[in-house]
C-alpha positions in Angstrom: -14.1 -55.0 1.4 -13.5 -51.3 1.6 -10.7 -49.8 0.1 -8.4 -48.2 2.9 -7.3 -45.5 0.6 -10.7 -43.9 0.2 -10.6 -43.5 4.2 -7.3 -41.8 4.3 -7.6 -38.4 5.1 -5.1 -35.7 6.4 -6.0 -32.9 8.6 -4.0 -29.8 9.1 -4.8 -27.0 11.7 -3.3 -23.5 11.7 -0.7 -22.9 14.4 -1.5 -20.5 17.1 -1.1 -16.7 16.1 2.2 -16.2 18.0 3.9 -19.4 16.4 3.3 -18.6 12.8 6.3 -18.0 10.7 7.1 -14.4 10.1 4.7 -12.9 12.6 7.6 -11.6 15.1 9.9 -10.1 12.4 7.0 -8.4 10.6 5.5 -6.9 13.5 9.0 -5.5 14.7 9.3 -4.1 11.2 5.9 -2.3 11.2 6.7 -0.9 15.0 10.0 0.5 13.7 8.4 1.9 10.6 5.5 3.9 12.6 8.2 5.0 15.2 10.4 6.2 12.3 7.3 7.8 10.8 6.5 9.6 14.0 10.0 10.8 14.2 9.9 12.2 10.6 6.5 14.0 11.4 8.5 15.7 14.3 11.2 16.6 11.8 8.3 18.1 9.3 6.9 20.3 12.2 10.6 22.1 12.5 11.1 22.3 8.8 7.4 23.7 8.4 8.7 26.8 10.3 11.4 27.5 7.7 9.7 26.4 4.7 6.0 25.9 4.7 5.9 23.9 1.5 8.9 21.4 2.4 7.5 20.9 5.7 4.0 20.3 4.6 5.3 17.6 1.8 7.3 16.1 4.8 4.3 15.9 7.1 2.0 14.6 4.5 4.4 11.6 3.6 4.7 10.7 7.3 1.2 10.8 7.9 0.6 8.7 4.6 3.3 6.2 5.7 2.0 5.9 9.0 -1.7 5.5 7.7 -0.5 2.7 5.5 1.4 0.9 8.2 -1.7 0.9 10.5 -3.8 -0.3 7.7 -1.2 -3.2 7.0 -1.4 -4.1 11.0 -5.1 -4.1 11.0 -5.1 -6.8 8.2 -2.1 -8.7 10.0 -4.4 -8.7 13.1 -7.4 -9.9 11.2 -5.3 -12.6 9.6 -3.8 -13.7 12.8 -7.2 -13.9 14.6 -8.6 -16.3 12.0 -8.0 -20.1 12.5 -7.8 -22.5 9.5 -8.7 -26.4 9.0 -7.4 -28.2 5.9 -8.8 -31.5 5.1 -7.5 -33.4 2.5 -8.9 -36.6 1.0 -8.1 -38.7 -2.2 -11.5 -37.2 -3.6 -11.6 -33.6 -2.3 -9.9 -30.6 -0.6 -12.0 -28.9 2.3 -10.7 -25.6 4.0 -12.7 -24.4 6.9 -12.0 -21.0 7.8 -13.2 -19.7 11.5 -13.4 -15.9 12.3 -13.9 -15.7 16.1 -14.8 -11.8 15.9 -17.6 -12.7 13.8 -18.3 -16.0 15.1 -18.5 -17.4 11.6 -17.3 -20.4 9.9 -16.7 -20.5 6.1 -16.3 -23.8 4.1 -14.7 -24.2 0.5 -14.7 -27.7 -1.2 -13.0 -28.5 -4.5 -13.0 -32.2 -5.8 -9.4 -33.3 -6.6 -10.4 -34.6 -10.0 -11.7 -30.9 -11.0 -8.6 -29.2 -10.1 -6.8 -28.2 -13.5 -3.7 -26.7 -11.9 -2.2 -25.3 -8.6 0.0 -22.3 -8.1 2.5 -22.5 -5.1 3.8 -19.3 -3.7 6.6 -20.4 -1.5 7.4 -17.4 0.4 7.5 -18.3 4.1 5.5 -15.2 5.4 2.9 -15.6 2.8 3.1 -19.0 1.4 0.0 -20.3 -0.2 -1.4 -22.6 -3.0 -4.1 -21.3 -5.3 -6.0 -24.3 -6.9 -8.0 -23.5 -9.8 -11.1 -25.4 -11.2 -13.7 -24.5 -13.9 -16.1 -23.7 -11.2 -14.1 -21.9 -8.4 -10.5 -21.5 -6.9 -9.4 -21.9 -3.5 -6.3 -20.3 -1.7 -4.7 -22.6 0.9 -3.0 -20.6 3.4 0.4 -22.6 4.0 1.7 -19.7 6.1 -0.6 -20.4 8.9 0.4 -24.2 8.8 4.2 -23.7 9.3 6.2 -26.6 8.1 3.4 -28.6 7.5 2.8 -26.8 4.1 5.2 -29.1 2.3 3.2 -32.2 3.5 0.0 -30.3 1.8 2.3 -30.0 -1.6 3.4 -33.5 -1.4 -0.1 -35.1 -0.7 -1.5 -33.2 -3.7 1.2 -33.8 -6.0 1.0 -37.5 -4.9 -2.8 -37.3 -6.2 -1.7 -36.0 -9.5 -2.3 -32.3 -9.1 -0.1 -30.5 -11.2 1.5 -27.7 -9.1 3.5 -24.9 -10.5 6.3 -23.3 -8.2 5.9 -19.6 -9.0 9.3 -18.7 -7.4 11.3 -20.7 -10.1 8.9 -19.6 -12.9 7.8 -23.1 -13.6 6.1 -23.6 -17.0 2.4 -23.5 -17.2 0.9 -26.6 -18.6 
């Protein structure tokens, strides 16, 4: 007779990009930052006519911040375009990442028995678990799973994986 625990498997899929936690507030903050940096650039132009050095410094800082905000926005767009599928079985963890822009799928698998420790980062806009083994490490993006992240943690701890909550400064075993 086949043991039913060997067949039990949980599969989680990433939420659609617009339903992911923290996307809308983060996008609004980026837009406000870019608008303020553009306003600061206008101020720098007016200051430049009175004091060249101060105007130049203000202009460079405004351009630097706007460039940084655009880079963050590009990274956010890249992350939002990816889709994830996480499969948890009593013997393995499989993470599939699909990037539609490149038309590529990436697979990563860890055996549950080989996992030494997991680090849990609980911040809702970037929540993740990093699982460590002797041969590889895997970052599971819980932020893309929204509320199902706690189910992943419960399942892994139920299988005996030690998970350290970084926010509470748990001791490393």
